[in-house]
ROVEX-965656 format. One record per residue (C-alpha): residue number from 1; residue in three letters; y, z, x. Coordinates in steps of 0.02 Angstrom, whole numbers, plus 50000, padded with zeros to 5 digits. Each point is the difference from the previous one (the first is absolute). Example, Ala and Ser with C-alpha at 12.3 -4.5 7.8 and 13.67 -1.06 7.14 Angstrom:
<sites>
SITE, drenlum, semar, north, up, east
SITE, 1, Ala, 49775, 50390, 50615
SITE, 2, Ser, 50172, 49967, 50069
</sites>
This chain:
<sites>
SITE, drenlum, semar, north, up, east
SITE, 1, Met, 50782, 56334, 48305
SITE, 2, Lys, 50017, 49990, 50187
SITE, 3, Asp, 49908, 50126, 50108
SITE, 4, Tyr, 50161, 50077, 50063
SITE, 5, Asp, 50053, 50035, 49818
SITE, 6, Lys, 49848, 50111, 49967
SITE, 7, Asn, 50032, 50186, 49980
SITE, 8, Pro, 49864, 50092, 50097
SITE, 9, Val, 50034, 50162, 49905
SITE, 10, Met, 49976, 49916, 49831
SITE, 11, Glu, 49844, 49915, 50063
SITE, 12, Ala, 49931, 50166, 50058
SITE, 13, Val, 50036, 50080, 49831
SITE, 14, Glu, 49922, 49853, 49909
SITE, 15, Asp, 49845, 50014, 50109
SITE, 16, Leu, 49990, 50187, 49964
SITE, 17, Asn, 50012, 49971, 49812
SITE, 18, Lys, 49862, 49870, 50007
SITE, 19, Arg, 49888, 50121, 50096
SITE, 20, Lys, 50031, 50140, 49875
SITE, 21, Glu, 49971, 49888, 49850
SITE, 22, Lys, 49836, 49944, 50076
SITE, 23, Ala, 49954, 50181, 50037
SITE, 24, Lys, 50014, 50042, 49815
SITE, 25, Leu, 49852, 49884, 49968
SITE, 26, Asn, 49889, 50100, 50119
SITE, 27, Gly, 49830, 49915, 49999
SITE, 28, Gly, 50066, 49852, 49902
SITE, 29, Val, 50024, 49942, 49821
SITE, 30, Asp, 49815, 49964, 49973
SITE, 31, Lys, 49951, 50177, 50052
SITE, 32, Ile, 50135, 50075, 49889
SITE, 33, Asn, 49940, 49896, 49852
SITE, 34, Arg, 49822, 50055, 50032
SITE, 35, Gln, 50055, 50183, 49999
SITE, 36, His, 50084, 49974, 49832
SITE, 37, Gln, 49850, 49903, 49929
SITE, 38, Glu, 49888, 50148, 50045
SITE, 39, Gly, 50115, 50113, 49898
SITE, 40, Phe, 50088, 50089, 50144
SITE, 41, Tyr, 50179, 50019, 50057
SITE, 42, Thr, 50051, 49954, 50177
SITE, 43, Ala, 50054, 50132, 50126
SITE, 44, Arg, 50184, 49959, 49973
SITE, 45, Glu, 49981, 50008, 49811
SITE, 46, Arg, 49917, 50170, 50015
SITE, 47, Ile, 50145, 50066, 50102
SITE, 48, Glu, 50120, 49933, 49869
SITE, 49, Leu, 49905, 50097, 49866
SITE, 50, Leu, 50011, 50160, 50102
SITE, 51, Val, 50177, 50005, 50066
SITE, 52, Asp, 50173, 50003, 49923
SITE, 53, Pro, 50079, 49827, 49975
SITE, 54, Asp, 50084, 49928, 50156
SITE, 55, Ser, 49954, 50153, 50104
SITE, 56, Phe, 49864, 49926, 50111
SITE, 57, Leu, 50049, 49969, 50182
SITE, 58, Glu, 49856, 49905, 50079
SITE, 59, Leu, 49953, 50029, 50181
SITE, 60, Gly, 49892, 49877, 50097
SITE, 61, Ala, 50025, 49855, 49881
SITE, 62, Leu, 49987, 49877, 50146
SITE, 63, Asn, 49837, 50071, 50067
SITE, 64, Phe, 49848, 49888, 50015
SITE, 65, Ser, 49827, 50013, 50078
SITE, 66, Glu, 49977, 49990, 50188
SITE, 67, Leu, 49845, 49892, 49974
SITE, 68, Asp, 50016, 49824, 50068
SITE, 69, Glu, 50066, 49873, 49874
SITE, 70, Ala, 50017, 50133, 49864
SITE, 71, Glu, 50190, 50005, 49989
SITE, 72, Met, 50016, 49878, 49855
SITE, 73, Lys, 49881, 50096, 49885
SITE, 74, Ser, 50025, 50183, 50045
SITE, 75, Ser, 50177, 50054, 49956
SITE, 76, Gly, 50009, 50189, 50002
SITE, 77, Asp, 49825, 50006, 50077
SITE, 78, Gly, 49926, 50070, 49839
SITE, 79, Leu, 50122, 50143, 49975
SITE, 80, Ile, 50167, 50009, 49910
SITE, 81, Gly, 50103, 50155, 50039
SITE, 82, Gly, 50170, 50080, 50006
SITE, 83, Ile, 50111, 50134, 49926
SITE, 84, Ala, 50056, 50015, 49820
SITE, 85, Lys, 50037, 50122, 49859
SITE, 86, Val, 49893, 50064, 49857
SITE, 87, Asn, 50101, 50076, 49859
SITE, 88, Gly, 50146, 50015, 50120
SITE, 89, Arg, 49900, 50090, 50135
SITE, 90, Pro, 49971, 49918, 50171
SITE, 91, Ile, 49824, 49951, 50053
SITE, 92, Val, 49903, 49893, 50125
SITE, 93, Val, 49879, 49876, 49921
SITE, 94, Gln, 49867, 49881, 50062
SITE, 95, Ala, 49888, 49882, 49901
SITE, 96, Gly, 49845, 49908, 50057
SITE, 97, Asp, 50016, 49812, 49978
SITE, 98, Lys, 49836, 49916, 49952
SITE, 99, Thr, 50076, 49825, 50017
SITE, 100, Val, 49996, 50018, 50190
SITE, 101, Phe, 49824, 50010, 50072
SITE, 102, Ala, 49942, 50100, 49847
SITE, 103, Gly, 50118, 50142, 50047
SITE, 104, Thr, 49901, 50040, 50157
SITE, 105, Glu, 50083, 50097, 50140
SITE, 106, Gly, 50049, 49908, 50158
SITE, 107, Thr, 50097, 50067, 50148
SITE, 108, Val, 50172, 49959, 49927
SITE, 109, His, 49949, 50070, 49830
SITE, 110, Met, 49949, 50164, 50079
SITE, 111, Arg, 50153, 50006, 50113
SITE, 112, Lys, 50112, 49984, 49847
SITE, 113, Ala, 49902, 50130, 49901
SITE, 114, Lys, 50016, 50122, 50144
SITE, 115, Ala, 50187, 49968, 50016
SITE, 116, Leu, 50027, 50030, 49813
SITE, 117, His, 49901, 50162, 50006
SITE, 118, Thr, 50094, 50058, 50154
SITE, 119, Tyr, 50167, 49966, 49915
SITE, 120, Ala, 49946, 50094, 49844
SITE, 121, Leu, 49963, 50153, 50105
SITE, 122, Lys, 50158, 49980, 50104
SITE, 123, Arg, 50115, 50001, 49848
SITE, 124, Gly, 49896, 50106, 49882
SITE, 125, Leu, 49963, 49864, 49872
SITE, 126, Pro, 49846, 49993, 49886
SITE, 127, Met, 49876, 49862, 50040
SITE, 128, Phe, 49933, 49887, 49861
SITE, 129, His, 49849, 49887, 50029
SITE, 130, Leu, 49957, 49861, 49877
SITE, 131, Asn, 49827, 49962, 50065
SITE, 132, Glu, 49891, 49846, 50002
SITE, 133, Gly, 49912, 49928, 50151
SITE, 134, Gly, 49842, 49962, 50094
SITE, 135, Gly, 50014, 50120, 50146
SITE, 136, Leu, 50012, 49959, 50184
SITE, 137, Arg, 50018, 49814, 50036
SITE, 138, Met, 49847, 49942, 50096
SITE, 139, Pro, 50082, 49895, 50137
SITE, 140, Asp, 50131, 50132, 50038
SITE, 141, Gly, 49877, 50143, 50006
SITE, 142, Met, 49857, 49918, 50093
SITE, 143, Gly, 49955, 50042, 50179
SITE, 144, Ser, 50021, 50161, 50095
SITE, 145, Asp, 50186, 49968, 50018
SITE, 146, Gly, 50025, 49956, 49816
SITE, 147, Ile, 49916, 50153, 49926
SITE, 148, Ser, 50072, 50114, 50135
SITE, 149, Asp, 50174, 49949, 49945
SITE, 150, Met, 49972, 50014, 49811
SITE, 151, Leu, 49918, 50167, 49962
SITE, 152, Phe, 50071, 50130, 49881
SITE, 153, Pro, 50188, 50024, 50028
SITE, 154, Gln, 50043, 50176, 50057
SITE, 155, Glu, 50150, 50012, 49884
SITE, 156, Met, 49882, 49991, 49850
SITE, 157, Leu, 49876, 50126, 50072
SITE, 158, Val, 50132, 50131, 50043
SITE, 159, His, 50116, 49964, 49853
SITE, 160, Ser, 49992, 50183, 49945
SITE, 161, Arg, 50078, 49963, 49832
SITE, 162, Gln, 50172, 49982, 50079
SITE, 163, Val, 50045, 49878, 49862
SITE, 164, Pro, 49904, 49958, 49841
SITE, 165, Leu, 49875, 49857, 50019
SITE, 166, Ile, 49976, 49911, 49833
SITE, 167, Ser, 49879, 49855, 49975
SITE, 168, Ala, 49944, 49876, 49869
SITE, 169, Ile, 49839, 49900, 50017
SITE, 170, Leu, 50049, 49837, 49914
SITE, 171, Gly, 49866, 49885, 50068
SITE, 172, Asp, 49837, 50014, 50096
SITE, 173, Ser, 50037, 50111, 50150
SITE, 174, Tyr, 49892, 50022, 50154
SITE, 175, Gly, 50032, 50076, 50171
SITE, 176, Gly, 50184, 50041, 50028
SITE, 177, Pro, 50054, 50006, 49816
SITE, 178, Thr, 49855, 50119, 49967
SITE, 179, Trp, 50044, 50112, 50149
SITE, 180, Thr, 50178, 50008, 49934
SITE, 181, Gly, 49943, 50034, 49822
SITE, 182, Val, 49887, 50147, 50043
SITE, 183, Ser, 50135, 50072, 50113
SITE, 184, Ser, 50132, 49996, 49863
SITE, 185, Asp, 50066, 50140, 49892
SITE, 186, Phe, 49976, 49894, 49844
SITE, 187, Val, 49899, 49843, 49962
SITE, 188, Ser, 49999, 49892, 49844
SITE, 189, Gln, 49865, 49866, 49985
SITE, 190, Leu, 50001, 49845, 49892
SITE, 191, Lys, 49844, 49981, 49896
SITE, 192, Gly, 49894, 49855, 50063
SITE, 193, Thr, 50045, 50027, 50183
SITE, 194, Cys, 49899, 50076, 50141
SITE, 195, Met, 50047, 50126, 50136
SITE, 196, Ala, 49868, 50019, 50136
SITE, 197, Val, 49973, 50000, 50188
SITE, 198, Ala, 49936, 49821, 49994
SITE, 199, Gly, 49964, 49871, 49866
SITE, 200, Pro, 49832, 49955, 49921
SITE, 201, Arg, 49977, 49850, 50116
SITE, 202, Met, 50018, 50107, 50156
SITE, 203, Leu, 49885, 50132, 49924
SITE, 204, Glu, 49864, 49870, 49966
SITE, 205, Met, 50013, 49930, 50175
SITE, 206, Ala, 49997, 50173, 50080
SITE, 207, Asn, 49854, 50080, 49908
SITE, 208, Gly, 49938, 49881, 49866
SITE, 209, Gln, 50073, 50096, 49855
SITE, 210, Lys, 50057, 49892, 49854
SITE, 211, Val, 50130, 50085, 49892
SITE, 212, Ser, 50144, 49949, 49887
SITE, 213, Thr, 50179, 50046, 50044
SITE, 214, Glu, 50005, 50111, 49844
SITE, 215, Asp, 49848, 50100, 50053
SITE, 216, Leu, 50057, 50008, 50181
SITE, 217, Gly, 50178, 50063, 49977
SITE, 218, Gly, 50060, 49970, 49822
SITE, 219, Trp, 50114, 50117, 49905
SITE, 220, Asn, 49855, 50086, 49911
SITE, 221, Val, 49921, 50046, 50168
SITE, 222, His, 50160, 50077, 50066
SITE, 223, Met, 50063, 50084, 49843
SITE, 224, Asn, 49835, 50080, 49951
SITE, 225, Ser, 49902, 50020, 50162
SITE, 226, Thr, 50104, 49997, 50159
SITE, 227, Gly, 50169, 50064, 49941
SITE, 228, Gln, 50084, 49878, 50121
SITE, 229, Val, 50108, 49928, 49861
SITE, 230, Asp, 50118, 50106, 49894
SITE, 231, Lys, 50042, 49881, 49856
SITE, 232, Val, 49942, 49830, 49936
SITE, 233, Gly, 50092, 49865, 49907
SITE, 234, Asp, 49953, 49850, 49893
SITE, 235, Ser, 50140, 49895, 50076
SITE, 236, Glu, 50099, 49990, 50162
SITE, 237, Lys, 50156, 50050, 49904
SITE, 238, Glu, 49912, 50158, 49938
SITE, 239, Cys, 49942, 50046, 50175
SITE, 240, Ile, 50173, 49973, 50074
SITE, 241, Gln, 50075, 50106, 49860
SITE, 242, Gln, 49876, 50138, 50043
SITE, 243, Val, 50056, 50007, 50182
SITE, 244, Lys, 50181, 50006, 49940
SITE, 245, Asp, 49957, 50141, 49879
SITE, 246, Phe, 49915, 50099, 50138
SITE, 247, Phe, 50149, 49974, 50115
SITE, 248, Gln, 50119, 50088, 49880
SITE, 249, Tyr, 49910, 50164, 50040
SITE, 250, Met, 50010, 49977, 50189
SITE, 251, Pro, 50137, 50041, 50126
SITE, 252, Leu, 50055, 49862, 50118
SITE, 253, Asn, 49924, 50095, 50145
SITE, 254, Ala, 49931, 50166, 50056
SITE, 255, Glu, 50173, 50070, 50037
SITE, 256, Glu, 50056, 49987, 49819
SITE, 257, Glu, 49947, 50076, 49835
SITE, 258, Pro, 49952, 49886, 49854
SITE, 259, Pro, 50144, 49942, 49890
SITE, 260, Thr, 50040, 50100, 49844
SITE, 261, Lys, 49998, 49912, 49832
SITE, 262, Pro, 50135, 50040, 49871
SITE, 263, Thr, 49929, 50066, 49837
SITE, 264, Lys, 50065, 50070, 49837
SITE, 265, Asp, 49836, 50093, 49973
SITE, 266, Asp, 50047, 50185, 49990
SITE, 267, Pro, 49911, 50098, 50139
SITE, 268, Asn, 49989, 50147, 49879
SITE, 269, Arg, 49922, 49895, 49862
SITE, 270, Ser, 49872, 50101, 49902
SITE, 271, Leu, 49830, 49916, 49986
SITE, 272, Gln, 49975, 50031, 49815
SITE, 273, His, 49849, 49886, 49982
SITE, 274, Ile, 49908, 50033, 50162
SITE, 275, Leu, 49872, 50120, 49924
SITE, 276, Asn, 49951, 49865, 49875
SITE, 277, Val, 49923, 49907, 50147
SITE, 278, Leu, 49879, 50142, 50041
SITE, 279, Pro, 49844, 50004, 49891
SITE, 280, Lys, 49973, 50162, 49903
SITE, 281, Arg, 49832, 50023, 50084
SITE, 282, Asn, 50003, 50019, 50189
SITE, 283, Asn, 49845, 49895, 50027
SITE, 284, Arg, 50078, 49845, 49925
SITE, 285, Val, 50081, 49863, 50105
SITE, 286, Tyr, 50175, 49929, 49991
SITE, 287, Asp, 50110, 49880, 50098
SITE, 288, Met, 50104, 50086, 50135
SITE, 289, Asn, 50115, 49849, 50002
SITE, 290, Lys, 50071, 50063, 49836
SITE, 291, Ile, 50042, 50169, 50078
SITE, 292, Ile, 50086, 49913, 50146
SITE, 293, Ala, 50100, 49888, 49883
SITE, 294, Glu, 50064, 50154, 49907
SITE, 295, Ile, 50057, 50085, 50161
SITE, 296, Val, 50084, 49863, 50105
SITE, 297, Asp, 50167, 49915, 49980
SITE, 298, Asp, 50002, 49880, 49853
SITE, 299, Gly, 49810, 49999, 49995
SITE, 300, Glu, 49994, 49874, 50143
SITE, 301, Phe, 49880, 50006, 50148
SITE, 302, Phe, 49909, 49885, 50122
SITE, 303, Glu, 49814, 50026, 50021
SITE, 304, Tyr, 49926, 49980, 50174
SITE, 305, Lys, 49817, 49944, 50017
SITE, 306, Pro, 49965, 50011, 49812
SITE, 307, Met, 49819, 49940, 50010
SITE, 308, Phe, 49945, 50086, 50159
SITE, 309, Gly, 49946, 50181, 49982
SITE, 310, Pro, 50045, 49998, 49814
SITE, 311, Ala, 49972, 50188, 49974
SITE, 312, Leu, 50161, 50030, 50097
SITE, 313, Leu, 50170, 49926, 49958
SITE, 314, Thr, 50127, 49967, 50138
SITE, 315, Val, 50168, 49941, 49935
SITE, 316, Leu, 50179, 49981, 50058
SITE, 317, Ser, 50137, 50050, 49880
SITE, 318, His, 50167, 50092, 49985
SITE, 319, Leu, 50051, 50176, 49949
SITE, 320, Asn, 50186, 50014, 49965
SITE, 321, Gly, 50024, 49840, 50098
SITE, 322, Lys, 49904, 50057, 50155
SITE, 323, Val, 49844, 49906, 50055
SITE, 324, Val, 49840, 50102, 49989
SITE, 325, Gly, 49816, 49966, 50030
SITE, 326, Ile, 49882, 50071, 49870
SITE, 327, Val, 49817, 50043, 50034
SITE, 328, Ala, 49911, 50036, 49836
SITE, 329, Asn, 49821, 50020, 49944
SITE, 330, Gln, 49948, 49877, 49864
SITE, 331, Pro, 49887, 50090, 49874
SITE, 332, Asn, 49945, 49841, 49912
SITE, 333, Lys, 49910, 49944, 50160
SITE, 334, Tyr, 49856, 50112, 50058
SITE, 335, Ala, 50092, 50145, 49912
SITE, 336, Gly, 50126, 49994, 50143
SITE, 337, Ala, 49870, 50043, 50134
SITE, 338, Ala, 50040, 49916, 50166
SITE, 339, Gly, 49874, 49906, 50104
SITE, 340, Val, 50008, 49908, 50167
SITE, 341, Gln, 50121, 49866, 49941
SITE, 342, Glu, 50118, 50127, 49923
SITE, 343, Cys, 50003, 50097, 50164
SITE, 344, Glu, 50046, 49845, 50098
SITE, 345, Lys, 50131, 49954, 49872
SITE, 346, Ala, 50079, 50173, 50007
SITE, 347, Ala, 50008, 50004, 50190
SITE, 348, Asp, 50076, 49826, 50004
SITE, 349, Phe, 50133, 50043, 49871
SITE, 350, Ile, 50046, 50167, 50080
SITE, 351, Cys, 50025, 49911, 50168
SITE, 352, Leu, 50108, 49868, 49916
SITE, 353, Cys, 50111, 50125, 49910
SITE, 354, Asp, 50018, 50120, 50146
SITE, 355, Ser, 50044, 49860, 50120
SITE, 356, Tyr, 50139, 49935, 49888
SITE, 357, His, 50071, 50168, 49941
SITE, 358, Ile, 49934, 49993, 49822
SITE, 359, Pro, 49969, 50173, 49921
SITE, 360, Leu, 49828, 50026, 49924
SITE, 361, Val, 49957, 50065, 49827
SITE, 362, Phe, 49820, 50051, 49960
SITE, 363, Leu, 49935, 50009, 49821
SITE, 364, His, 49831, 50088, 49991
SITE, 365, Asp, 49861, 49970, 49876
SITE, 366, Thr, 49836, 49992, 50095
SITE, 367, Pro, 49829, 50084, 49985
SITE, 368, Gly, 49973, 49978, 50187
SITE, 369, Phe, 49926, 49863, 50109
SITE, 370, Arg, 49865, 49875, 49954
SITE, 371, Ile, 49863, 50062, 50114
SITE, 372, Ser, 49834, 49909, 50016
SITE, 373, Met, 49874, 49939, 50127
SITE, 374, Glu, 50089, 49832, 50000
SITE, 375, Ala, 50169, 50082, 50030
SITE, 376, Glu, 49929, 50097, 50148
SITE, 377, Lys, 49942, 49836, 50078
SITE, 378, Glu, 50177, 49934, 49982
SITE, 379, Lys, 50067, 50151, 50096
SITE, 380, Val, 50081, 50088, 49854
SITE, 381, Pro, 50024, 50164, 50099
SITE, 382, Thr, 50099, 49904, 50131
SITE, 383, Lys, 50100, 49909, 49867
SITE, 384, Ile, 50044, 50164, 49913
SITE, 385, Met, 50058, 50077, 50163
SITE, 386, Val, 50102, 49847, 50053
SITE, 387, Trp, 50092, 50015, 49834
SITE, 388, Asn, 50028, 50185, 50037
SITE, 389, Gln, 50058, 49964, 50177
SITE, 390, Ala, 50126, 49871, 49940
SITE, 391, Leu, 50062, 50123, 49870
SITE, 392, Ala, 50014, 50143, 50125
SITE, 393, Gln, 50098, 49894, 50124
SITE, 394, Ser, 50118, 49925, 49871
SITE, 395, Thr, 50174, 50077, 50005
SITE, 396, Val, 50090, 49921, 49852
SITE, 397, Pro, 50037, 50116, 49852
SITE, 398, Lys, 49844, 50026, 49894
SITE, 399, Leu, 49992, 50063, 49821
SITE, 400, Ser, 49838, 50041, 49910
SITE, 401, Val, 49966, 50018, 49813
SITE, 402, Ile, 49829, 50054, 49933
SITE, 403, Ile, 49986, 49921, 49829
SITE, 404, Arg, 49822, 50039, 49948
SITE, 405, Lys, 49854, 50020, 50122
SITE, 406, Ser, 50012, 50025, 50188
SITE, 407, Ile, 49831, 50050, 50064
SITE, 408, Gly, 49927, 50040, 50172
SITE, 409, Ala, 50053, 49912, 50159
SITE, 410, Ala, 50090, 49868, 49896
SITE, 411, Tyr, 50129, 50135, 49957
SITE, 412, Gly, 50048, 49999, 50183
SITE, 413, Asn, 50000, 49811, 50019
SITE, 414, Met, 50119, 49987, 49853
SITE, 415, Cys, 50123, 50110, 50097
SITE, 416, Gly, 49954, 50170, 49930
SITE, 417, Pro, 50057, 50164, 50078
SITE, 418, Ser, 50002, 50008, 50191
SITE, 419, Met, 50004, 49809, 50015
SITE, 420, Gly, 50184, 49985, 50040
SITE, 421, Ala, 50075, 49977, 49827
SITE, 422, Asp, 50179, 50056, 49972
SITE, 423, Phe, 49948, 50061, 49827
SITE, 424, Val, 49835, 50011, 49904
SITE, 425, Val, 50011, 50030, 49813
SITE, 426, Ala, 49878, 49987, 49856
SITE, 427, Trp, 50002, 49961, 49816
SITE, 428, Pro, 49927, 50138, 49889
SITE, 429, Thr, 49855, 49879, 49967
SITE, 430, Ala, 49948, 50007, 50184
SITE, 431, Glu, 49826, 50050, 50056
SITE, 432, Ile, 49987, 50047, 50185
SITE, 433, Asn, 49837, 50053, 50078
SITE, 434, Phe, 49870, 49973, 50134
SITE, 435, Thr, 49896, 49902, 49875
SITE, 436, Gly, 50004, 49958, 49815
SITE, 437, Pro, 49938, 50131, 49873
SITE, 438, Glu, 49839, 49909, 49955
SITE, 439, Val, 49947, 49970, 50180
SITE, 440, Gly, 50054, 50172, 50055
SITE, 441, Val, 49906, 50091, 49863
SITE, 442, Asn, 49844, 49896, 50031
SITE, 443, Val, 50002, 50034, 50188
SITE, 444, Val, 50044, 50185, 49994
SITE, 445, Tyr, 49914, 50056, 49839
SITE, 446, Gly, 49864, 49869, 49980
SITE, 447, Arg, 49852, 50116, 50031
SITE, 448, Gln, 50077, 50141, 49898
SITE, 449, Leu, 50021, 49882, 49852
SITE, 450, Gln, 49820, 49941, 50016
SITE, 451, His, 49942, 50178, 49964
SITE, 452, Ser, 50132, 50038, 49868
SITE, 453, Glu, 49945, 50043, 49823
SITE, 454, Asn, 50150, 49905, 49932
SITE, 455, Pro, 50047, 49872, 50134
SITE, 456, Lys, 50115, 49899, 49886
SITE, 457, Glu, 50108, 50150, 49959
SITE, 458, Asp, 49997, 50067, 50177
SITE, 459, Arg, 50051, 49830, 50068
SITE, 460, Lys, 50145, 49994, 49878
SITE, 461, Lys, 50061, 50171, 50059
SITE, 462, Leu, 49983, 49952, 50182
SITE, 463, Leu, 50095, 49838, 49972
SITE, 464, Glu, 50141, 50096, 49914
SITE, 465, Ser, 50010, 50119, 50147
SITE, 466, Trp, 49997, 49855, 50125
SITE, 467, Ala, 50137, 49911, 49902
SITE, 468, Phe, 50110, 50155, 50012
SITE, 469, Asp, 49975, 50007, 50186
SITE, 470, Ser, 50052, 49816, 50011
SITE, 471, Ser, 50166, 50022, 49912
SITE, 472, Pro, 50158, 49974, 50106
SITE, 473, Tyr, 50066, 50174, 49962
SITE, 474, Lys, 49895, 50094, 50128
SITE, 475, Ala, 50063, 49886, 50140
SITE, 476, Ala, 50177, 50014, 49932
SITE, 477, Ser, 49991, 50191, 49991
SITE, 478, Lys, 49957, 50009, 50185
SITE, 479, His, 50130, 49869, 50047
SITE, 480, Leu, 49866, 49880, 50058
SITE, 481, Ile, 50086, 49867, 49896
SITE, 482, Asp, 50187, 49999, 49965
SITE, 483, Asp, 50004, 49996, 49810
SITE, 484, Val, 49920, 49949, 49837
SITE, 485, Ile, 50117, 49881, 49911
SITE, 486, Asp, 50022, 49930, 49825
SITE, 487, Pro, 49933, 49821, 50008
SITE, 488, Ser, 50157, 49938, 49915
SITE, 489, Asp, 50101, 50065, 50150
SITE, 490, Thr, 49899, 49901, 50128
SITE, 491, Arg, 50132, 49867, 50031
SITE, 492, Lys, 50138, 50130, 50011
SITE, 493, Phe, 49899, 50105, 50123
SITE, 494, Leu, 49957, 49851, 50111
SITE, 495, Cys, 50178, 49935, 50005
SITE, 496, Gln, 50070, 50173, 50040
SITE, 497, Ala, 49866, 50038, 50130
SITE, 498, Leu, 50025, 49830, 50081
SITE, 499, Glu, 50187, 50029, 50014
SITE, 500, Phe, 49975, 50168, 50087
SITE, 501, Ser, 49861, 49934, 50111
SITE, 502, Cys, 50116, 49863, 50064
SITE, 503, Val, 50161, 50101, 50013
SITE, 504, Asn, 50017, 50009, 50190
SITE, 505, Asn, 49907, 49853, 50076
SITE, 506, Gly, 49979, 49889, 49849
SITE, 507, Ser, 49820, 49944, 49987
SITE, 508, Lys, 49989, 49960, 50186
SITE, 509, Ser, 49829, 50033, 50073
SITE, 510, Glu, 49949, 50027, 50181
SITE, 511, Arg, 49896, 49840, 49985
SITE, 512, Lys, 49845, 50078, 50077
SITE, 513, Leu, 49893, 49874, 49906
SITE, 514, Ala, 50095, 49844, 50053
SITE, 515, Asn, 49874, 49965, 50139
SITE, 516, Trp, 49847, 50024, 49890
SITE, 517, Pro, 49897, 49842, 49973
SITE, 518, Thr, 50041, 49889, 49852
SITE, 519, Gly, 49821, 50010, 49936
SITE, 520, Phe, 49878, 50144, 49974
</sites>
């Protein structure tokens, strides 16, 4: 073909197509194969697992690193991002790409991440992060100019829960992916991966510490000790499903309420079997999950931080189709007595629910707090009060049900009277007091019993008297609680009370907690 027969438009389109096809290979076929050989999906494959088919609109596909001679091996500059849909709902998504410079963050990478975040805020779209990467790229961040230009982005630090941030740690994540993870509303971590400030090699070079990735920032560390991860999965597919499951309880942004879920479960359904869950003796344990399953729509709920602070359950569920957050003591762990971790977990969950207009339901069965010398060293008084402060400043509807024990200050932390609940009710099995009968009798009557001629019989009489004082009827008679209800009516009461609590302004809160930190 002669030169004058060439179509410059067709040539331009052909050139564009070649560039985009090349961009899909990111760091190259060899790097992609290596990712697969190590048992991991690529960034693009992870996005495909997350989003609805054919819904992903990529932005920045033709990006590459600004480093000299890096263009041919840095498509996307270590980050794949764009807009898409998850279960028909619009989102913004970005995924770290390990095939390009180990997923490290260069100047183009960070510029794209900032642009995606800014757009999510501009249009009120949730932000999904599929994380893997080695942190700040050394050449880009070196020197006074490099580091000055690549510190923490302001949009992340002042995010204020304007849209949900949802993350999955799907490969070893250091630096930026970690900052994003701990700033998120929900994090799922793949078992076998690490989330930390820096990797083991950097740690050894900095201070001589030799540690495995698992001990440094593995799932067990975060689920049981730090609370920085909310769920774990055995596979990438499981982790991505977890972030999708969490998303169904979230609004698109802070201006909206969470979506309702159609249900055929009768809001007035009588809970005929709920008392079978409670042991006949009040000092025996049981699983509060079974109570929750009886109450909520179709028995379905999503547990948040299941291994962290295990004496307190925090779950997302539905009542008559409306999203609710449930805070419940777990009697089969430390008898339901909260410690430092449980306090942090409660404050975190209350901030989450209040920021996204999710009504709170409290189910009490606690003998108080786990106090000890060790707990004092971990600032348990501060932790208890931070929980109380979060509760006091929350403005979503709050409903409180005392199932069995609610003792001492924990009665307040579980949204007892004067703590801002719309309604506080009790089952007839409830025991409410400053302290439990055994402890109370020992403290108040200990010396008297030491000099008693029949201490066993006198103790029995005192315990009977103390038990009477602990019944819910005294508080109900003085209108200190709103009612004592039949346990089988618990679902009916909660659904009715929730409807009235939301009649004028829905479940919209004043979002006083939206600026609270994302860790406690």
